[in-house]
N, C-alpha and C positions, 0 to 999 in steps of 0.2 A: 303317721301323725300321732303324737303322744296324747293320751287322754288322762286328765288330772282331775281329781275331786278334792275339794277343800271342805272340811267338816267344821261347822261352827253353829251349834244348835242352842246357844245360850241366848241371853236377852239382847235387846235391840242395840244398845251401846257397844257390846262386844262384837256384834255383827258388823257394825259400821267400822270398827277398828280393823277387822280382818280384811276389809277391802284393800288395805295397804298391801297385804300379801298377794291379792289378785293382781295388783299393779306390778309387783315384783315378778310374779310368775310369767306375766305377759312380756315383760321386758326380757326375761331370760329366754323365753321360747314363744315368739309371736305366733307361731303356727300351731301351738298346742290347743287342744280342745279343753276348755276350762268349764267345770261345773262346780256348784256349791250346794251343800246340804244345810238347810236352816230349819228352825221350828216354824210351825204354822203362824202366819201373821207378819213374819219378817221378809217374806218373799217379794213384797212390793217395793223394797229398797232397790231391786235389781231390774225393774221394768224396762229400763232403757240402757242397761249396762252394755257397753260395746264389746267387752272381752268375754262375756259369759255365753256359753252355749245352752245350758239348761240349769234351772234352779229346782233342786229336789226339796221336797217338803216333808217334814216329820210332824204329824199331828200328835202332840204330846199331852194335850189336855183331856182328850177322850180316847179310850181304848189304847192307852199309851203303848203297851207291849205288843198288842196285835198289830198296831201301826208300825212299831219298830221292825217287826219281821217283814212287813210289806216293803219298807224302805230298804232293808238289807237285800231282799230279793231283787228290787229294782236296781240297786247298785251292782249286784252280781251280774245282772243281765247287761249292764252298760259296759262291762269288761274294761275297767280302768287299768292303766299302766301304773299310776301312782295315786295313792290316797294320802292326803296330808291332814292330820287331825290336830287342831290347835288346842283342844280341850283336854282336861286332865281328870275327866270323870269316866266311870266304868262303862256307862251305856254307849258312849261314842267310841270307847276303846273296843267294845264288843263289835260294833259296826265295822270298825277298821279291820279287825282280825278276820271277820267273816266276809269282807268285801271281795275277796278273790283277786285283789290287785297284785301285780308283780312286786311292787314296792310299797310298803306301808311305813309312814313316818309319823312320829308323835313324841311327846315329852315323856321322860322317864317317870314322872309322877303319876301317869295314867296307870291304873291297876293292871291293865291288859298289855302294857308296853313291852313286857318280856316276850310277847309274841309278835311284836312289830319287826320289820326287817331293819329299821333304823330307830334307835332310841336316842333322843337328843336330851342332854341335861338341861333342865329348866333353870336358868340363871335369873334371879330376881334383880341382882345388881352386880356391878363389877367394881370391887373396892368401895370407894366412897361415891361412885357414880351409880345412881339408880336408873335402870333402864326404863324407857317408856314401854308400854304394853306392845306397841307395834314393833319395837326392837326385840322384845322377848319372843314374839311370834316369828320374827325374822330369823331367829336362831334355828328354826326348822329348815332354812335354806342356806345358811351361812357356809356350809361345806360344799355348796355348788356354785357359789358366786363370790366375787370380790366387791360387789356393789354394796351400797348402804341401803337401809330400809327405806322404802317409799313412804309417803304420807297416805292416809286413808283418802278415798275419793268416791264421791257419789256423782251420778250423772242425771240430773233432772232433764227431762225431755222438753222439746219445744211446747208440747201440750201442757206439761207442768208449769212452765214459765208463763204461758198464756193464761193459765188459771189464776195467777196472782197479779196480773197486770193492773187490775183495778185498785190494788193496794199500794202500788209503787209510784204514784204520781205526786207524792209529797215526801219530805224527809220523815223517816220513821225509825222507831226502835222496836225490836222484838224482845219480849220477855217470856221465858219458859219457867214459870214459878214453881212447878211441881217436882217432886221426886218420890220414888217408891218408899224411901226411907225418911222418917221424920227428921233425924239428925243431919241429913244431907240437904234438907229443904230450908232455904231462907224463909223465916216466918212471914205469914200474911201481913202482920202489923208492920213489919220492916219493909215489905214491898210497897205497901200503901204510903208509908212515910217517905220513901224514896220517890215514888211517882208524884207526890205532891210538890216536889222541888225541882223536877226536871223542866227545862225550857218548854214553854207552851207551844212553840212552833213545831214540835215533834208529835206525830201521831204515835200511838202505842198499840202494838198488837200482842195479845196474850195467847201464846201457843201451848199446845199440849194435846193429849189424847182425849177421847170422849169422857174418860173417867176423871179428867182434870177440870171439867166444865164448872162444877160446883165451886172449886177453889178459885177459878178465874172470876166467877160471878161475885164471890165474896170481895175480891179486890176491886172489881169494876164498880160495884154498888157504892163503895166507900169513896169513889172518885167521880161524882156526877159532873164536875166542871172540867174533867180531863178528857182529851180526845182519845179515849181508850176503847178498843174493840176486842171482843172475844172471838178468836179464831180456833180455839181448842175444839177438836172434833170435827172441824170443817175442812181441814186440809190433809192431804196424804203426807206420808213421810217426805217424798221428793218435792212436793209443793212447799212444804215447810222449809226444806233446805234451800229451795230457790228463793223464797221470801227472805230468809236469813242472809243469803248471799248479797242482797242489795241493800240491806239495812245499814243505817249509820252506825248502830251498835246493837249487839245481842247480849242480853243479860241472862245467865243460866246458872244452875246449880252444878255441882259435881255429878252430872248425870248424862243421859243419852244426848240431849240437845247440844251439849258442849262438843260431842263428837260429830254431830251433824255440821256444826260450824267449821270444825277442822276439815271435814270432808268436802267442803266447798270454799275453803279458805276465807270464810266470812269473819268480819271483826267480832271479837267476843270478849266479854268480861265474865270470868268464871268465879263464882262465889263459893268458897270452901268454908264449911261450918265445922263438922266434927272430923272430917277427913282432911288429908293434906296432899299437896301436889307431889310430894316425894314418894307416894305410892306408885307413881308412874302412869297415871291416867289423865294427865293434864292436857290443856288445849294445844293444838299444833298450828293454828292459823298464824300467819305472819303478824297480824295485828291482834295480839293476845294480851290480856291483862288478868292477873290473878289477884283476887281480893280475899283477904283473910284477917282475922283478928290480929292487931298489931302487937299485943302483949302476949307473952308465953303463958300457956295454961298447963298445969301439971296433968290435967285429965285429957289433954288433946294430943294426939288423936285417941279416941276411945275404941278404935278398931279399924281394920282396913275397909270394912263395909259400914254402911249406916246402921243405926239402931232405931227401934220403934219409939224410944223416948230417951231423953237425956239421962244418963245414969246418975248425974249429980243434981238433977232437977232444975238447975239454973239456966242451962243452955247458953252460957256466956259466949261460947265460940261463935254463935250467930248474933246474939243480942247486942254484942259490943262492936259489931261492924258498923261503921258510920256512913251517913249519906255522902260525906265528902270523899270517902274512899271510892264509892261507886261513881260519883260524878267526875272524878279525875279522868277516867278514860274517855268520857264523852266530851270533856272540854278540850281534849287533845285532837279531836276530829276537825 
């Protein structure tokens, strides 16, 4: 029985996207023992995952390098046949090389890839077609299958679904207003203006991490007459995904909650401010709408990742998005 380890120790959105690779690996070899290595905090995504045997955890925030060697030792003890590293950074390349696996696969952009048994060229796009990140990751398997890349998938358990039952007995909208990056985050004033014009028959749930509570409070306080509840910090990742799955619509930035929606095929409206869908991280739900400024801006995109402030100071890529654009996807429901 083959033992396979997938390495993805980046942030939460990247980990959600790599679940597509787990789907692909299971389809290829249903009897394989699948493990994944993630950074501390992201392991709860996999509480009820049906295809995973073990979730290995690298504690990166404290004693990063001491914990790195502990992880390497654990991996060596597990005696993997194949290690697949989707990341292009040195630390995970180091883990891959020292894993002791018979086969080590990763992208050629990883500094340690010269020591992998298989170096796969990382292709961002093919001609005029920009690949989605799940398709880029799938390049690591393309020489072993004729299939197409799967979609990411999360598996909320019956316990997760029971935890959100009290919120699902009326039509509702979920909004994940926060982003780590300022220029990826739809402004608070714009969220407030939008929520003032949505139909009153919808409840509104503000989702996010504990660190997003203050932002959600700022929005909710400005809307005393709106049926708006703050669930940021109250739900686990999988509970949030379960709630999004049953929503009439989910409004998100170009950030992790968009990938949560994709992973449960939830209806989603993704708002792009400084970044653009052509970078290959767009929504994958069947019911997906992308909202962005309708006029071209010479300064957009200002980078593949968000920035701490608008370089031009006007932030027009966000401020010129209209309520009508946001309401359009809701009216189609």
